[in-house]
C-alpha positions as CSV (number, residue, x, y, z in Angstrom):
1,M,0.0,0.0,0.0
2,S,1.8,3.1,-0.3
3,E,3.3,0.4,1.0
4,K,3.0,0.8,4.7
5,N,2.5,-2.3,6.7
6,R,-0.2,-1.3,9.2
7,K,-1.5,-3.7,11.8
8,G,-3.2,-6.0,9.3
9,I,-1.4,-8.2,6.7
10,T,0.4,-6.6,3.8
11,R,-0.7,-6.4,0.2
12,R,1.9,-9.0,-0.7
13,D,0.4,-11.4,1.8
14,F,-2.9,-11.2,-0.1
15,I,-1.2,-11.6,-3.5
16,V,0.8,-14.7,-2.4
17,Q,-1.6,-16.3,0.1
18,G,-5.0,-14.8,-0.4
19,T,-5.6,-15.7,-4.0
20,V,-4.8,-19.3,-3.3
21,A,-6.9,-19.5,-0.2
22,T,-9.9,-17.8,-2.0
23,A,-9.8,-19.6,-5.3
24,G,-13.3,-21.0,-4.8
25,L,-14.7,-17.6,-4.0
26,A,-13.0,-15.9,-7.0
27,A,-14.4,-18.6,-9.3
28,A,-17.9,-17.4,-8.4
29,S,-17.1,-13.7,-9.1
30,I,-17.6,-11.7,-12.2
31,L,-15.0,-12.0,-15.0
32,V,-12.6,-9.2,-15.6
33,P,-12.9,-8.0,-19.2
34,A,-10.1,-7.1,-21.6
35,P,-7.8,-4.2,-20.4
36,F,-8.7,-0.6,-21.2
37,A,-6.5,-0.1,-24.3
38,I,-5.1,3.4,-23.7
39,G,-4.5,3.1,-20.0
40,A,-3.7,-0.5,-19.6
41,Q,-0.3,0.2,-18.1
42,A,-1.4,3.1,-15.9
43,K,-2.2,2.3,-12.3
44,V,-5.6,3.0,-10.8
45,K,-5.1,5.0,-7.6
46,V,-7.3,3.9,-4.6
47,G,-7.2,6.2,-1.7
48,I,-8.0,4.7,1.7
49,L,-8.9,6.8,4.7
50,L,-9.5,4.4,7.7
51,P,-8.4,4.3,11.3
52,Y,-5.5,2.0,12.2
53,T,-4.8,3.4,15.6
54,G,-7.0,4.1,18.6
55,T,-10.5,2.7,19.5
56,Y,-11.5,1.9,15.9
57,A,-8.2,0.4,14.7
58,K,-9.6,-3.1,14.4
59,L,-12.6,-1.9,12.4
60,G,-10.3,-0.1,9.9
61,T,-7.9,-3.0,9.6
62,N,-10.7,-5.5,8.9
63,I,-12.3,-3.2,6.3
64,R,-9.1,-2.7,4.5
65,D,-7.9,-6.3,4.6
66,A,-11.2,-7.6,3.3
67,M,-11.2,-5.1,0.4
68,L,-7.7,-6.1,-0.5
69,M,-8.7,-9.7,-0.4
70,R,-11.4,-9.0,-2.9
71,F,-9.0,-7.2,-5.2
72,A,-6.5,-10.0,-4.9
73,E,-9.2,-12.5,-6.0
74,A,-9.4,-10.4,-9.2
75,G,-5.7,-10.5,-9.8
76,N,-5.1,-7.1,-8.2
77,K,-6.5,-5.5,-11.4
78,L,-9.4,-3.1,-11.8
79,G,-10.7,-3.3,-15.3
80,G,-7.4,-4.8,-16.4
81,R,-5.3,-2.1,-14.8
82,P,-2.9,-2.6,-11.8
83,I,-3.8,-0.9,-8.5
84,E,-1.8,1.6,-6.4
85,F,-3.0,2.1,-2.9
86,V,-2.6,5.4,-0.9
87,D,-3.4,4.3,2.6
88,I,-3.8,7.0,5.4
89,D,-4.6,6.5,9.0
90,S,-7.7,8.7,9.8
91,E,-7.2,8.2,13.5
92,A,-11.0,8.6,13.6
93,K,-10.3,12.3,14.4
94,P,-12.8,14.7,12.8
95,A,-10.3,17.6,13.2
96,K,-8.0,15.9,10.7
97,A,-10.6,14.8,8.2
98,Q,-10.5,17.8,5.9
99,Q,-6.7,17.9,5.7
100,L,-6.4,14.2,5.0
101,T,-9.2,14.1,2.5
102,E,-7.7,17.0,0.7
103,K,-4.3,15.2,0.5
104,L,-5.9,12.2,-1.2
105,I,-8.0,14.2,-3.6
106,K,-5.7,17.1,-4.6
107,R,-2.2,15.9,-3.9
108,E,-2.5,12.2,-4.6
109,N,-5.2,12.7,-7.3
110,V,-6.8,9.3,-6.4
111,D,-9.4,7.7,-8.7
112,F,-11.4,6.2,-5.9
113,L,-11.8,7.2,-2.2
114,V,-12.7,4.6,0.4
115,G,-13.5,5.4,4.0
116,P,-14.2,6.2,6.8
117,V,-15.3,4.5,9.9
118,H,-16.4,7.5,12.0
119,S,-19.5,9.3,10.9
120,V,-18.3,12.9,11.7
121,V,-15.1,12.1,9.7
122,G,-17.4,10.8,6.9
123,M,-19.4,14.0,6.7
124,A,-16.2,16.1,6.4
125,M,-14.9,13.7,3.8
126,V,-18.1,13.6,1.7
127,K,-18.5,17.4,1.7
128,M,-15.1,17.6,-0.1
129,A,-15.6,14.6,-2.4
130,R,-19.2,14.9,-3.5
131,V,-20.0,15.7,-7.1
132,S,-16.6,16.8,-8.5
133,G,-14.3,14.6,-6.4
134,P,-13.4,10.9,-7.0
135,I,-15.9,8.1,-6.8
136,T,-16.3,7.5,-3.1
137,V,-17.3,4.3,-1.3
138,I,-18.2,4.5,2.4
139,P,-17.6,1.1,4.1
140,N,-18.8,1.9,7.6
141,A,-19.9,5.5,8.6
142,G,-23.6,5.3,9.2
143,A,-24.8,8.9,9.6
144,D,-28.1,9.3,7.7
145,Q,-26.9,12.5,6.1
146,L,-24.2,10.7,4.0
147,T,-26.9,9.3,1.7
148,G,-29.4,11.9,2.7
149,A,-28.8,15.6,2.6
150,L,-25.2,15.0,1.5
151,C,-26.0,12.4,-1.2
152,A,-24.2,12.8,-4.6
153,P,-23.9,10.7,-7.8
154,N,-20.3,9.8,-7.0
155,V,-20.9,8.7,-3.3
156,F,-21.9,5.2,-2.4
157,R,-22.3,3.3,0.9
158,T,-21.8,-0.4,1.4
159,S,-22.5,-0.4,5.1
160,F,-25.7,0.9,6.6
161,S,-27.5,4.1,7.8
162,S,-28.4,4.7,11.4
163,Y,-32.1,4.5,10.3
164,Q,-31.4,0.8,9.3
165,M,-30.0,0.2,12.8
166,G,-33.0,1.5,14.6
167,Y,-36.2,1.1,12.6
168,P,-36.2,-2.7,12.3
169,G,-35.8,-3.0,16.1
170,G,-39.3,-1.7,16.8
171,P,-41.3,-4.5,15.0
172,A,-38.8,-7.1,16.2
173,M,-39.4,-6.2,19.9
174,I,-43.2,-6.0,19.4
175,E,-43.1,-9.5,17.8
176,D,-41.1,-10.8,20.8
177,G,-43.9,-9.5,23.1
178,H,-42.1,-6.4,24.5
179,K,-44.4,-3.3,24.6
180,R,-42.9,-1.2,27.5
181,V,-39.4,-0.2,26.6
182,V,-36.6,2.1,27.7
183,L,-34.3,3.6,25.2
184,M,-30.6,4.0,26.2
185,Y,-27.9,5.3,23.9
186,W,-24.8,7.4,23.7
187,N,-25.8,11.0,23.4
188,Y,-24.3,12.0,20.0
189,G,-25.5,12.2,16.4
190,F,-25.5,8.5,15.5
191,G,-27.0,7.4,18.8
192,K,-29.8,9.9,18.6
193,Q,-30.5,8.9,15.0
194,V,-30.8,5.2,15.9
195,A,-33.2,6.1,18.8
196,A,-35.3,8.3,16.6
197,A,-35.6,5.5,13.9
198,F,-36.6,3.0,16.6
199,K,-39.4,5.2,17.9
200,K,-40.7,5.7,14.3
201,S,-41.6,2.0,14.1
202,F,-42.1,1.0,17.7
203,V,-44.7,3.5,18.8
204,P,-47.1,3.2,15.9
205,A,-47.0,-0.6,16.3
206,G,-48.4,-0.2,19.8
207,G,-45.2,0.2,21.9
208,T,-44.6,2.6,24.7
209,I,-41.3,4.3,25.4
210,I,-41.3,4.6,29.2
211,K,-38.2,6.8,29.2
212,E,-35.2,7.8,27.1
213,I,-31.9,7.7,28.9
214,P,-29.2,9.4,26.7
215,T,-25.8,8.9,28.3
216,P,-22.7,11.1,27.7
217,F,-20.4,10.0,24.9
218,P,-17.9,8.4,25.2
219,K,-18.2,7.9,29.0
220,V,-18.7,4.3,30.2
221,D,-19.9,4.9,33.8
222,F,-23.3,3.3,33.5
223,Q,-24.1,2.4,37.1
224,A,-26.5,5.3,38.0
225,Y,-28.4,4.8,34.7
226,L,-28.7,1.1,35.3
227,T,-30.1,1.8,38.8
228,E,-32.7,4.0,37.2
229,L,-33.5,1.4,34.6
230,A,-34.1,-1.2,37.3
231,A,-36.6,1.2,39.1
232,L,-38.5,1.8,35.8
233,K,-39.1,-2.0,35.4
234,P,-39.6,-2.1,31.6
235,D,-40.2,-5.2,29.6
236,A,-37.0,-4.6,27.7
237,V,-34.4,-1.9,26.8
238,Y,-33.1,-1.0,23.3
239,T,-29.6,0.5,23.2
240,F,-26.9,1.8,21.1
241,Y,-23.3,1.3,22.4
242,A,-20.2,0.1,20.5
243,G,-16.6,-0.9,21.1
244,G,-15.3,-0.6,24.6
245,G,-18.5,1.1,25.7
246,A,-20.6,-1.9,24.6
247,V,-18.3,-4.3,26.5
248,K,-18.7,-2.2,29.6
249,F,-22.5,-1.8,29.3
250,V,-23.2,-5.5,28.7
251,K,-21.0,-6.6,31.6
252,D,-22.4,-4.0,33.9
253,F,-26.0,-4.9,32.9
254,A,-25.4,-8.5,33.8
255,A,-23.5,-7.7,37.0
256,A,-26.5,-5.6,38.1
257,G,-28.7,-8.6,37.9
258,L,-31.0,-7.0,35.2
259,K,-30.8,-10.0,32.8
260,K,-33.3,-11.8,35.0
261,S,-36.1,-9.3,34.6
262,I,-35.3,-7.0,31.6
263,K,-34.5,-8.3,28.1
264,L,-31.5,-6.5,26.5
265,Y,-31.7,-5.5,22.8
266,G,-29.6,-3.1,20.7
267,A,-28.2,-2.1,17.4
268,G,-25.8,-4.9,16.3
269,F,-22.6,-3.1,17.4
270,L,-23.6,-3.9,21.0
271,T,-22.2,-7.4,20.5
272,E,-20.5,-7.5,17.1
273,G,-17.0,-8.8,17.3
274,L,-17.0,-8.5,21.1
275,G,-17.8,-12.0,22.2
276,A,-14.4,-12.7,23.8
277,A,-14.4,-9.5,25.8
278,Q,-18.1,-9.8,26.9
279,G,-18.1,-13.5,27.7
280,D,-21.1,-15.0,29.5
281,A,-22.5,-11.5,30.1
282,A,-23.6,-11.3,26.5
283,E,-25.4,-14.6,26.4
284,G,-29.0,-14.1,25.3
285,V,-28.6,-10.5,24.2
286,R,-30.5,-9.7,21.0
287,T,-29.4,-7.3,18.4
288,I,-30.3,-5.9,15.0
289,L,-27.8,-6.0,12.2
290,H,-27.4,-6.7,8.4
291,Y,-25.0,-9.5,9.1
292,A,-24.5,-12.5,11.4
293,D,-21.6,-15.0,11.7
294,S,-24.0,-17.9,11.4
295,L,-25.6,-16.9,8.0
296,E,-25.7,-20.1,6.0
297,N,-25.5,-18.8,2.5
298,P,-22.6,-20.3,0.5
299,V,-21.0,-16.9,-0.2
300,N,-20.7,-16.2,3.6
301,Q,-19.2,-19.6,4.3
302,R,-16.6,-19.2,1.6
303,F,-15.9,-15.6,2.7
304,R,-15.3,-16.5,6.3
305,A,-13.0,-19.4,5.4
306,A,-11.0,-17.2,3.0
307,F,-10.7,-14.2,5.4
308,K,-9.5,-16.5,8.2
309,A,-6.9,-18.1,5.9
310,A,-5.7,-14.8,4.6
311,T,-5.6,-12.8,7.8
312,G,-5.7,-15.2,10.7
313,S,-8.7,-13.3,12.1
314,N,-12.4,-14.1,12.1
315,A,-14.6,-12.0,9.7
316,D,-17.1,-9.6,11.1
317,V,-19.6,-7.1,9.7
318,Y,-16.7,-4.6,9.1
319,A,-14.9,-7.1,6.9
320,V,-18.1,-7.8,5.0
321,Q,-18.6,-4.1,4.3
322,G,-15.0,-3.7,3.1
323,Y,-15.3,-6.8,0.9
324,D,-18.4,-5.4,-0.7
325,A,-16.7,-2.0,-1.2
326,G,-14.1,-3.8,-3.2
327,E,-16.7,-5.7,-5.2
328,L,-18.6,-2.5,-6.0
329,I,-15.4,-0.8,-7.3
330,L,-14.7,-3.9,-9.4
331,R,-18.2,-3.8,-10.9
332,G,-17.7,-0.2,-11.9
333,M,-14.2,-0.5,-13.4
334,N,-15.0,-3.8,-15.2
335,A,-18.0,-2.3,-16.8
336,V,-15.9,0.5,-18.4
337,K,-12.9,-1.8,-19.1
338,G,-10.6,0.3,-16.9
339,D,-11.5,3.7,-18.4
340,T,-11.7,6.0,-15.4
341,G,-12.8,8.8,-17.7
342,A,-16.1,7.0,-18.4
343,R,-17.4,8.3,-15.1
344,A,-21.1,8.4,-15.9
345,E,-21.1,4.8,-17.3
346,M,-19.1,3.6,-14.2
347,I,-21.6,5.2,-11.8
348,R,-24.5,3.6,-13.7
349,A,-22.9,0.2,-13.4
350,M,-22.3,0.7,-9.7
351,E,-25.8,2.0,-8.9
352,T,-27.5,-0.9,-10.7
353,A,-25.2,-3.6,-9.2
354,E,-26.8,-6.5,-7.5
355,I,-24.3,-8.2,-5.3
356,D,-24.3,-11.7,-3.7
357,S,-22.7,-10.5,-0.5
358,P,-21.8,-12.6,2.6
359,R,-24.7,-10.7,4.2
360,G,-27.1,-11.9,1.5
361,K,-28.5,-10.0,-1.5
362,L,-27.3,-6.4,-1.7
363,R,-28.5,-3.7,-4.1
364,F,-28.6,0.1,-3.9
365,S,-31.3,2.7,-3.5
366,A,-31.6,5.9,-5.6
367,S,-29.5,7.7,-3.0
368,H,-26.8,4.9,-3.2
369,N,-27.5,3.5,0.2
370,P,-27.5,-0.3,0.6
371,I,-30.8,-2.2,0.5
372,H,-30.4,-5.4,2.4
373,D,-32.1,-7.8,4.8
374,V,-31.7,-6.9,8.5
375,Y,-31.5,-9.8,11.0
376,L,-32.6,-10.3,14.6
377,R,-29.6,-12.0,16.2
378,E,-29.0,-13.6,19.6
379,V,-25.7,-14.4,21.3
380,V,-25.5,-18.1,21.8
381,K,-22.2,-19.6,23.1
382,G,-20.4,-16.4,22.1
383,E,-21.7,-16.3,18.6
384,N,-24.3,-13.9,17.1
385,R,-26.8,-16.3,15.6
386,V,-29.7,-15.5,13.4
387,V,-33.1,-15.7,15.1
388,R,-35.1,-14.5,12.1
389,V,-35.1,-11.8,9.4
390,A,-36.3,-8.6,11.2
391,A,-36.7,-6.6,8.0
392,K,-36.7,-7.8,4.4
393,A,-34.8,-5.6,1.9
394,Q,-34.7,-2.7,4.4
395,D,-34.3,0.6,2.6
396,D,-33.5,4.1,4.0
397,P,-35.8,7.2,3.5
398,A,-32.8,9.3,2.4
399,T,-34.3,12.4,3.9
400,G,-33.0,15.5,2.2
401,C,-31.4,13.8,-0.8
402,S,-32.1,15.7,-4.0
403,M,-29.8,13.8,-6.3
């Protein structure tokens, strides 16, 4: 990669090992057409802005490694042209987002921009890239605005919106028999959007929000709030916490003895990739997400085996989103046979793509947000297992998008 070896494996590791390990997966992929005649020798520049240090380092590494794995399966060519990676650590710091995005767009002149993890970084990045910048693929950041008010023809998302993390939770809890619910979430943009989407489906379906308890972000001192929750005696609680905060919340919830009387639900990040850290405290916790380890479709089974062989790590939703970002870029470049100047044709190919993803079928809305099934999952023996499909082909309203 530019070629810095960050905490994941190197690009060479994928070329030497990944293509062998993933031969079966590559065989099921689309064929790469003949190289673009004029630019066959010119490298395609892919700029990557992901966190490799700090709280979100593992997320960034898994996204990047899975995307590189997908490119390796295609012979490390995009439309027949070799790839050059310009890989920058975003550090998930909003204050640096504009400077780093500007470096990739103006100084490095990248053909594609992939990133970020953090939504606030994403908004700064998209404001610079939209319309006249490179084709941009968001493999994680979930702020509704990114495919809403900030939507643009050259901006795609392969992850989710916060709406998709909250809205399916309402009907899922009603179906499970829970009608008196407390909402708890980190009090910042994404958490508030998840809570608002949950209310949009839960209340009209006959549910009652006893109380909302927003907690300061990124603080993880939950004891006072859990004491209040116990006193309220709801049927269940719907939450948004992630990373270290999710580990602490789940363990504190169990330690307070609340699992016996209050069912714990949340957006999928409450337990995603955290099984080892949460241990028995997470058993029985139910979450809403567009991916689960236990999905039995053949693409997921091959993907998980390939990712494990290539990286030594277990795949998670972040790896899936990175893998699909790589697939989407391949679809665009293969459609125009490597001609990055055929921008309109490339965008049309990407927005009409229908992908057999490890998550299941994936396509894109008019605002370029993913449309996919969302699952209700439950932690069983440390694994997020599918209980049922909570929402079939869940879309996003794309509020404010005028593309």
